[in-house]
Biopython code that builds the backbone (N, CA, C, O; Angstrom):
import numpy as np
from Bio.PDB.StructureBuilder import StructureBuilder

atoms = [
    (1, "MET", "N", (-18.142, -31.821, -20.373)),
    (1, "MET", "CA", (-17.400, -30.749, -19.835)),
    (1, "MET", "C", (-16.391, -30.181, -20.041)),
    (1, "MET", "O", (-15.553, -30.940, -20.527)),
    (2, "LYS", "N", (-15.980, -28.971, -19.876)),
    (2, "LYS", "CA", (-14.211, -27.688, -20.068)),
    (2, "LYS", "C", (-13.740, -29.291, -19.232)),
    (2, "LYS", "O", (-14.262, -30.274, -18.705)),
    (3, "SER", "N", (-12.548, -28.774, -19.526)),
    (3, "SER", "CA", (-11.302, -29.614, -18.131)),
    (3, "SER", "C", (-10.423, -28.094, -17.640)),
    (3, "SER", "O", (-9.953, -27.206, -18.351)),
    (4, "SER", "N", (-10.436, -28.190, -16.704)),
    (4, "SER", "CA", (-9.241, -27.240, -16.304)),
    (4, "SER", "C", (-8.900, -26.989, -16.613)),
    (4, "SER", "O", (-9.025, -25.810, -16.945)),
    (5, "ALA", "N", (-7.942, -27.763, -16.960)),
    (5, "ALA", "CA", (-7.052, -27.240, -17.752)),
    (5, "ALA", "C", (-6.850, -25.813, -18.551)),
    (5, "ALA", "O", (-5.896, -25.035, -18.564)),
    (6, "SER", "N", (-8.045, -25.781, -19.168)),
    (6, "SER", "CA", (-8.796, -24.175, -20.022)),
    (6, "SER", "C", (-9.055, -22.669, -19.279)),
    (6, "SER", "O", (-9.277, -21.506, -19.617)),
    (7, "HIS", "N", (-8.893, -23.401, -18.145)),
    (7, "HIS", "CA", (-8.294, -21.964, -17.661)),
    (7, "HIS", "C", (-6.940, -21.347, -16.977)),
    (7, "HIS", "O", (-6.709, -20.285, -16.399)),
    (8, "ALA", "N", (-6.109, -22.552, -17.323)),
    (8, "ALA", "CA", (-5.152, -22.558, -16.532)),
    (8, "ALA", "C", (-4.174, -21.000, -16.959)),
    (8, "ALA", "O", (-3.531, -20.136, -16.362)),
    (9, "PRO", "N", (-4.712, -21.465, -18.856)),
    (9, "PRO", "CA", (-3.525, -20.413, -19.528)),
    (9, "PRO", "C", (-4.272, -18.269, -18.587)),
    (9, "PRO", "O", (-3.537, -17.707, -17.775)),
    (10, "PRO", "N", (-5.380, -17.751, -18.923)),
    (10, "PRO", "CA", (-5.864, -16.779, -18.116)),
    (10, "PRO", "C", (-5.104, -16.813, -17.177)),
    (10, "PRO", "O", (-3.916, -16.532, -17.335)),
    (11, "LEU", "N", (-5.741, -17.254, -15.670)),
    (11, "LEU", "CA", (-5.507, -17.736, -15.324)),
    (11, "LEU", "C", (-3.948, -17.042, -14.222)),
    (11, "LEU", "O", (-3.731, -16.494, -13.141)),
    (12, "ARG", "N", (-3.365, -17.461, -15.201)),
    (12, "ARG", "CA", (-1.851, -17.483, -15.875)),
    (12, "ARG", "C", (-1.264, -15.857, -15.994)),
    (12, "ARG", "O", (-0.562, -15.144, -15.277)),
    (13, "GLU", "N", (-1.781, -15.737, -16.975)),
    (13, "GLU", "CA", (-2.005, -14.753, -17.833)),
    (13, "GLU", "C", (-2.096, -13.735, -15.954)),
    (13, "GLU", "O", (-1.136, -13.333, -15.296)),
    (14, "GLY", "N", (-3.159, -13.654, -15.716)),
    (14, "GLY", "CA", (-4.118, -11.937, -15.145)),
    (14, "GLY", "C", (-2.552, -12.564, -13.390)),
    (14, "GLY", "O", (-2.071, -11.686, -12.673)),
    (15, "LEU", "N", (-2.174, -14.105, -13.199)),
    (15, "LEU", "CA", (-1.332, -13.429, -12.139)),
    (15, "LEU", "C", (-0.491, -12.404, -12.585)),
    (15, "LEU", "O", (-0.388, -11.228, -12.236)),
    (16, "THR", "N", (0.461, -13.510, -13.957)),
    (16, "THR", "CA", (2.054, -12.169, -13.797)),
    (16, "THR", "C", (1.252, -10.866, -15.138)),
    (16, "THR", "O", (1.852, -10.554, -16.167)),
    (17, "VAL", "N", (0.144, -10.430, -14.839)),
    (17, "VAL", "CA", (-0.370, -8.490, -14.283)),
    (17, "VAL", "C", (-0.161, -7.871, -13.339)),
    (17, "VAL", "O", (0.421, -6.849, -12.977)),
    (18, "LEU", "N", (-1.251, -9.363, -12.653)),
    (18, "LEU", "CA", (-1.264, -9.076, -11.066)),
    (18, "LEU", "C", (-0.242, -8.800, -10.523)),
    (18, "LEU", "O", (-0.312, -7.904, -9.682)),
    (19, "ARG", "N", (1.535, -9.650, -10.861)),
    (19, "ARG", "CA", (2.285, -9.463, -9.754)),
    (19, "ARG", "C", (3.393, -8.092, -11.064)),
    (19, "ARG", "O", (3.963, -7.224, -10.402)),
    (20, "GLY", "N", (3.594, -7.982, -12.453)),
    (20, "GLY", "CA", (3.789, -7.210, -12.600)),
    (20, "GLY", "C", (4.146, -5.656, -12.121)),
    (20, "GLY", "O", (5.191, -5.006, -12.102)),
    (21, "ARG", "N", (2.189, -5.259, -11.586)),
    (21, "ARG", "CA", (0.899, -4.387, -10.568)),
    (21, "ARG", "C", (1.725, -4.132, -9.013)),
    (21, "ARG", "O", (1.577, -3.221, -8.197)),
    (22, "GLY", "N", (2.691, -5.405, -8.992)),
    (22, "GLY", "CA", (2.930, -5.650, -7.678)),
    (22, "GLY", "C", (1.601, -5.443, -6.677)),
    (22, "GLY", "O", (1.290, -4.772, -5.693)),
    (23, "ILE", "N", (1.074, -6.357, -7.479)),
    (23, "ILE", "CA", (-0.277, -6.320, -6.219)),
    (23, "ILE", "C", (-0.028, -7.599, -5.304)),
    (23, "ILE", "O", (-0.297, -7.762, -4.114)),
    (24, "ILE", "N", (0.645, -8.567, -6.340)),
    (24, "ILE", "CA", (0.697, -10.060, -5.568)),
    (24, "ILE", "C", (2.400, -9.486, -5.360)),
    (24, "ILE", "O", (2.916, -8.386, -5.561)),
    (25, "GLU", "N", (3.072, -11.100, -4.755)),
    (25, "GLU", "CA", (3.842, -11.440, -4.930)),
    (25, "GLU", "C", (4.435, -13.168, -4.968)),
    (25, "GLU", "O", (4.428, -13.680, -3.848)),
    (26, "THR", "N", (4.610, -13.493, -5.371)),
    (26, "THR", "CA", (5.457, -15.539, -6.395)),
    (26, "THR", "C", (6.561, -15.739, -5.972)),
    (26, "THR", "O", (7.579, -15.368, -6.557)),
    (27, "ALA", "N", (6.535, -16.552, -4.542)),
    (27, "ALA", "CA", (7.644, -16.432, -3.745)),
    (27, "ALA", "C", (7.892, -18.149, -4.645)),
    (27, "ALA", "O", (6.923, -18.906, -4.594)),
    (28, "GLN", "N", (9.094, -18.615, -5.360)),
    (28, "GLN", "CA", (9.498, -20.109, -5.710)),
    (28, "GLN", "C", (9.262, -21.143, -4.885)),
    (28, "GLN", "O", (9.764, -21.309, -3.773)),
    (29, "GLY", "N", (8.472, -21.855, -5.452)),
    (29, "GLY", "CA", (7.891, -22.571, -4.769)),
    (29, "GLY", "C", (7.124, -22.370, -3.850)),
    (29, "GLY", "O", (7.290, -22.652, -2.663)),
    (30, "ARG", "N", (6.337, -21.925, -4.295)),
    (30, "ARG", "CA", (5.016, -20.956, -3.418)),
    (30, "ARG", "C", (3.787, -20.737, -3.498)),
    (30, "ARG", "O", (3.716, -20.372, -4.672)),
    (31, "ASP", "N", (2.474, -20.682, -2.994)),
    (31, "ASP", "CA", (1.577, -19.704, -3.959)),
    (31, "ASP", "C", (1.683, -18.051, -3.916)),
    (31, "ASP", "O", (2.238, -17.253, -3.161)),
    (32, "SER", "N", (1.125, -17.976, -4.736)),
    (32, "SER", "CA", (1.246, -16.133, -5.055)),
    (32, "SER", "C", (0.551, -16.038, -4.200)),
    (32, "SER", "O", (-0.295, -16.907, -3.990)),
    (33, "ARG", "N", (0.712, -14.688, -3.236)),
    (33, "ARG", "CA", (0.312, -13.617, -2.443)),
    (33, "ARG", "C", (0.238, -12.772, -1.947)),
    (33, "ARG", "O", (1.104, -12.399, -1.157)),
    (34, "VAL", "N", (-0.980, -12.029, -2.243)),
    (34, "VAL", "CA", (-1.288, -10.128, -1.378)),
    (34, "VAL", "C", (-0.432, -9.567, -1.136)),
    (34, "VAL", "O", (-0.052, -9.869, -0.005)),
    (35, "ALA", "N", (0.378, -8.581, -1.749)),
    (35, "ALA", "CA", (1.909, -7.570, -0.980)),
    (35, "ALA", "C", (1.762, -6.955, -0.012)),
    (35, "ALA", "O", (0.617, -6.504, 0.038)),
    (36, "ARG", "N", (2.325, -6.711, 0.767)),
    (36, "ARG", "CA", (1.950, -6.193, 1.896)),
    (36, "ARG", "C", (2.862, -4.406, 1.293)),
    (36, "ARG", "O", (4.069, -4.167, 1.249)),
    (37, "LEU", "N", (1.621, -3.445, 0.912)),
    (37, "LEU", "CA", (0.877, -2.693, 1.029)),
    (37, "LEU", "C", (1.324, -1.301, 1.519)),
    (37, "LEU", "O", (0.489, -0.748, 2.235)),
    (38, "ASN", "N", (3.331, -0.092, 1.113)),
    (38, "ASN", "CA", (2.935, 1.141, 2.502)),
    (38, "ASN", "C", (1.885, 1.812, 2.831)),
    (38, "ASN", "O", (0.657, 1.864, 2.761)),
    (39, "ARG", "N", (2.811, 2.301, 3.209)),
    (39, "ARG", "CA", (1.165, 3.710, 3.453)),
    (39, "ARG", "C", (0.975, 4.807, 2.919)),
    (39, "ARG", "O", (0.088, 5.542, 3.353)),
    (40, "VAL", "N", (1.738, 5.163, 1.888)),
    (40, "VAL", "CA", (1.710, 6.061, 1.286)),
    (40, "VAL", "C", (0.527, 5.390, 0.181)),
    (40, "VAL", "O", (-0.614, 5.848, 0.122)),
    (41, "GLN", "N", (1.197, 3.766, -1.020)),
    (41, "GLN", "CA", (0.223, 2.995, -1.093)),
    (41, "GLN", "C", (-1.048, 3.709, -1.202)),
    (41, "GLN", "O", (-1.718, 4.454, -1.916)),
    (42, "ASP", "N", (-0.994, 2.821, 0.327)),
    (42, "ASP", "CA", (-3.242, 2.891, 1.123)),
    (42, "ASP", "C", (-4.428, 4.276, 0.969)),
    (42, "ASP", "O", (-5.646, 4.458, 0.966)),
    (43, "ALA", "N", (-2.484, 5.449, 0.791)),
    (43, "ALA", "CA", (-3.433, 6.641, 0.298)),
    (43, "ALA", "C", (-4.004, 7.103, -0.646)),
    (43, "ALA", "O", (-5.045, 7.624, -1.048)),
    (44, "SER", "N", (-3.195, 6.825, -0.852)),
    (44, "SER", "CA", (-3.548, 6.865, -2.883)),
    (44, "SER", "C", (-3.733, 6.266, -4.033)),
    (44, "SER", "O", (-3.349, 7.178, -4.765)),
    (45, "PRO", "N", (-3.973, 5.585, -4.604)),
    (45, "PRO", "CA", (-3.813, 5.179, -5.813)),
    (45, "PRO", "C", (-2.833, 6.028, -6.665)),
    (45, "PRO", "O", (-1.833, 5.740, -7.322)),
    (46, "LEU", "N", (-3.740, 7.611, -6.312)),
    (46, "LEU", "CA", (-2.828, 8.312, -7.674)),
    (46, "LEU", "C", (-0.761, 8.158, -7.556)),
    (46, "LEU", "O", (0.217, 8.098, -8.302)),
    (47, "ILE", "N", (-1.170, 8.159, -5.841)),
    (47, "ILE", "CA", (0.178, 9.447, -5.570)),
    (47, "ILE", "C", (1.263, 7.295, -6.326)),
    (47, "ILE", "O", (2.113, 7.162, -7.206)),
    (48, "HIS", "N", (0.538, 6.093, -5.331)),
    (48, "HIS", "CA", (0.925, 5.064, -6.821)),
    (48, "HIS", "C", (1.650, 5.313, -7.549)),
    (48, "HIS", "O", (2.879, 5.312, -7.621)),
    (49, "LEU", "N", (0.378, 5.690, -8.511)),
    (49, "LEU", "CA", (0.184, 5.471, -9.927)),
    (49, "LEU", "C", (1.976, 6.075, -10.438)),
    (49, "LEU", "O", (2.683, 5.476, -11.248)),
    (50, "PHE", "N", (2.475, 7.727, -9.499)),
    (50, "PHE", "CA", (2.775, 8.474, -9.739)),
    (50, "PHE", "C", (4.137, 7.701, -9.422)),
    (50, "PHE", "O", (5.006, 8.022, -10.233)),
    (51, "SER", "N", (4.527, 6.862, -8.563)),
    (51, "SER", "CA", (5.557, 7.015, -8.345)),
    (51, "SER", "C", (6.173, 5.343, -8.618)),
    (51, "SER", "O", (7.118, 4.770, -8.077)),
    (52, "THR", "N", (5.379, 4.949, -9.496)),
    (52, "THR", "CA", (5.487, 3.210, -10.349)),
    (52, "THR", "C", (5.515, 3.804, -11.799)),
    (52, "THR", "O", (6.028, 2.921, -12.486)),
    (53, "GLN", "N", (5.220, 4.842, -12.567)),
    (53, "GLN", "CA", (4.851, 5.373, -13.698)),
    (53, "GLN", "C", (4.429, 6.401, -13.552)),
    (53, "GLN", "O", (3.275, 6.793, -13.382)),
    (54, "PRO", "N", (6.270, 7.385, -13.672)),
    (54, "PRO", "CA", (5.901, 8.215, -13.787)),
    (54, "PRO", "C", (5.716, 9.720, -14.971)),
    (54, "PRO", "O", (5.407, 10.911, -14.995)),
    (55, "ARG", "N", (6.215, 8.465, -15.907)),
    (55, "ARG", "CA", (5.796, 9.094, -17.204)),
    (55, "ARG", "C", (3.964, 9.693, -16.895)),
    (55, "ARG", "O", (3.517, 10.698, -17.447)),
    (56, "THR", "N", (3.175, 8.845, -15.952)),
    (56, "THR", "CA", (1.120, 9.616, -15.791)),
    (56, "THR", "C", (1.596, 10.536, -15.329)),
    (56, "THR", "O", (0.646, 11.312, -15.232)),
    (57, "LEU", "N", (2.467, 11.029, -14.948)),
    (57, "LEU", "CA", (2.513, 13.333, -14.244)),
    (57, "LEU", "C", (2.610, 13.499, -15.423)),
    (57, "LEU", "O", (1.633, 13.987, -15.990)),
    (58, "TYR", "N", (4.226, 13.040, -16.495)),
    (58, "TYR", "CA", (3.407, 14.739, -17.630)),
    (58, "TYR", "C", (2.088, 14.614, -18.072)),
    (58, "TYR", "O", (1.251, 15.481, -17.821)),
    (59, "ASP", "N", (1.804, 13.481, -18.788)),
    (59, "ASP", "CA", (0.254, 13.265, -19.755)),
    (59, "ASP", "C", (-0.799, 13.832, -18.604)),
    (59, "ASP", "O", (-0.973, 15.025, -18.357)),
    (60, "LEU", "N", (-1.264, 13.055, -18.151)),
    (60, "LEU", "CA", (-1.782, 13.957, -17.266)),
    (60, "LEU", "C", (-2.181, 15.997, -17.909)),
    (60, "LEU", "O", (-3.109, 16.697, -18.314)),
    (61, "LEU", "N", (-0.460, 16.075, -17.529)),
    (61, "LEU", "CA", (-0.525, 17.859, -16.897)),
    (61, "LEU", "C", (-0.523, 18.005, -18.719)),
    (61, "LEU", "O", (-1.164, 19.047, -18.858)),
    (62, "ASP", "N", (-0.202, 17.590, -19.954)),
    (62, "ASP", "CA", (-0.386, 17.459, -21.558)),
    (62, "ASP", "C", (-1.488, 17.910, -21.635)),
    (62, "ASP", "O", (-1.784, 19.062, -21.950)),
    (63, "VAL", "N", (-2.399, 16.788, -21.274)),
    (63, "VAL", "CA", (-3.744, 16.691, -20.965)),
    (63, "VAL", "C", (-4.849, 17.522, -20.346)),
    (63, "VAL", "O", (-6.064, 17.597, -20.527)),
    (64, "ARG", "N", (-4.175, 17.984, -19.731)),
    (64, "ARG", "CA", (-5.055, 19.302, -19.024)),
    (64, "ARG", "C", (-4.379, 20.203, -19.747)),
    (64, "ARG", "O", (-5.207, 20.352, -20.647)),
    (65, "ALA", "N", (-3.510, 20.901, -20.023)),
    (65, "ALA", "CA", (-3.275, 22.258, -20.746)),
    (65, "ALA", "C", (-4.075, 22.246, -22.236)),
    (65, "ALA", "O", (-4.870, 23.122, -22.579)),
    (66, "LEU", "N", (-3.721, 21.139, -23.003)),
    (66, "LEU", "CA", (-5.386, 20.829, -24.105)),
    (66, "LEU", "C", (-6.632, 20.971, -23.150)),
    (66, "LEU", "O", (-7.709, 20.890, -23.741)),
    (67, "LEU", "N", (-6.657, 21.051, -22.594)),
    (67, "LEU", "CA", (-8.351, 20.900, -22.034)),
    (67, "LEU", "C", (-8.833, 22.468, -21.677)),
    (67, "LEU", "O", (-9.805, 23.196, -21.877)),
    (68, "GLU", "N", (-7.498, 22.516, -21.005)),
    (68, "GLU", "CA", (-7.461, 24.886, -20.642)),
    (68, "GLU", "C", (-7.596, 25.214, -22.038)),
    (68, "GLU", "O", (-8.681, 25.581, -22.491)),
    (69, "GLY", "N", (-6.726, 25.122, -22.637)),
    (69, "GLY", "CA", (-6.454, 26.283, -24.503)),
    (69, "GLY", "C", (-7.834, 26.023, -24.945)),
    (69, "GLY", "O", (-8.489, 27.031, -25.209)),
    (70, "ARG", "N", (-8.593, 24.529, -25.123)),
    (70, "ARG", "CA", (-10.376, 24.334, -25.746)),
    (70, "ARG", "C", (-10.805, 25.203, -25.350)),
    (70, "ARG", "O", (-11.030, 26.360, -25.705)),
    (71, "ILE", "N", (-11.000, 24.301, -24.131)),
    (71, "ILE", "CA", (-11.943, 25.618, -22.544)),
    (71, "ILE", "C", (-12.306, 27.130, -23.021)),
    (71, "ILE", "O", (-13.263, 27.776, -23.450)),
    (72, "GLY", "N", (-10.374, 27.347, -22.533)),
    (72, "GLY", "CA", (-10.871, 28.999, -22.978)),
    (72, "GLY", "C", (-11.502, 29.722, -23.660)),
    (72, "GLY", "O", (-12.453, 30.482, -23.478)),
    (73, "LYS", "N", (-10.322, 29.155, -25.259)),
    (73, "LYS", "CA", (-11.734, 28.861, -26.742)),
    (73, "LYS", "C", (-12.523, 29.060, -26.595)),
    (73, "LYS", "O", (-12.814, 30.255, -26.536)),
    (74, "ALA", "N", (-13.633, 27.952, -26.395)),
    (74, "ALA", "CA", (-14.785, 28.230, -26.471)),
    (74, "ALA", "C", (-15.170, 29.108, -25.644)),
    (74, "ALA", "O", (-15.008, 30.187, -26.212)),
    (75, "GLY", "N", (-15.688, 29.313, -24.382)),
    (75, "GLY", "CA", (-15.559, 30.496, -23.625)),
    (75, "GLY", "C", (-15.173, 31.788, -24.564)),
    (75, "GLY", "O", (-16.225, 32.390, -24.779)),
    (76, "GLY", "N", (-14.684, 32.079, -24.848)),
    (76, "GLY", "CA", (-14.274, 33.437, -25.448)),
    (76, "GLY", "C", (-15.409, 33.484, -26.817)),
    (76, "GLY", "O", (-16.212, 34.390, -27.041)),
    (77, "ASN", "N", (-15.237, 32.443, -27.492)),
    (77, "ASN", "CA", (-16.694, 32.437, -28.074)),
    (77, "ASN", "C", (-17.564, 31.887, -28.441)),
    (77, "ASN", "O", (-18.141, 31.462, -29.442)),
    (78, "ALA", "N", (-17.591, 32.028, -26.433)),
    (78, "ALA", "CA", (-19.654, 32.312, -25.732)),
    (78, "ALA", "C", (-20.111, 33.468, -26.168)),
    (78, "ALA", "O", (-21.122, 33.883, -26.734)),
    (79, "GLY", "N", (-19.170, 33.861, -25.785)),
    (79, "GLY", "CA", (-19.703, 35.981, -25.436)),
    (79, "GLY", "C", (-19.116, 36.602, -27.112)),
    (79, "GLY", "O", (-18.738, 37.768, -27.225)),
    (80, "ASN", "N", (-19.120, 35.887, -27.991)),
    (80, "ASN", "CA", (-18.425, 36.868, -29.199)),
    (80, "ASN", "C", (-19.904, 35.438, -30.658)),
    (80, "ASN", "O", (-19.575, 34.438, -31.297)),
    (81, "PRO", "N", (-21.050, 35.993, -30.572)),
    (81, "PRO", "CA", (-22.051, 34.867, -31.995)),
    (81, "PRO", "C", (-21.269, 35.218, -33.092)),
    (81, "PRO", "O", (-20.402, 36.069, -32.895)),
    (82, "GLY", "N", (-21.377, 34.792, -34.091)),
    (82, "GLY", "CA", (-21.149, 34.590, -34.827)),
    (82, "GLY", "C", (-20.467, 34.578, -36.224)),
    (82, "GLY", "O", (-20.694, 33.661, -37.014)),
]
sb = StructureBuilder()
sb.init_structure("model")
sb.init_model(0)
sb.init_chain("A")
sb.init_seg("    ")
for serial, (resi, resn, name, xyz) in enumerate(atoms, 1):
    if name == "N":
        sb.init_residue(resn, " ", resi, " ")
    sb.init_atom(name, np.array(xyz, "f"), 0.0, 1.0, " ", f" {name:<3s}", serial, name[0])
structure = sb.get_structure()
C-alpha cells in the first residue's frame, strides 16, 4: 500500500497553481480556503481572464484576424473553381 507522503508533492503543486490563479487563498499558519470572488468575476470568467492576463485579449484578436483572412480567401475561391 502506498503511503500518503507520495501524494503530497502533487497536492502542493495543485495548491500552488490554484493560489496563482487566485482561486484559493492561504494564510500563514492556516488552511487554504476558496477565495472570495467579486461580482465581475462571477459574471464572466472571460472578464476575469482578461483582467488578470491582459495579453490574452490581444492574442484572441490576432487569431480572429488570421481566421477572418483565411475564411475570406476560402470564400472567394469557392466561387471561382479551378
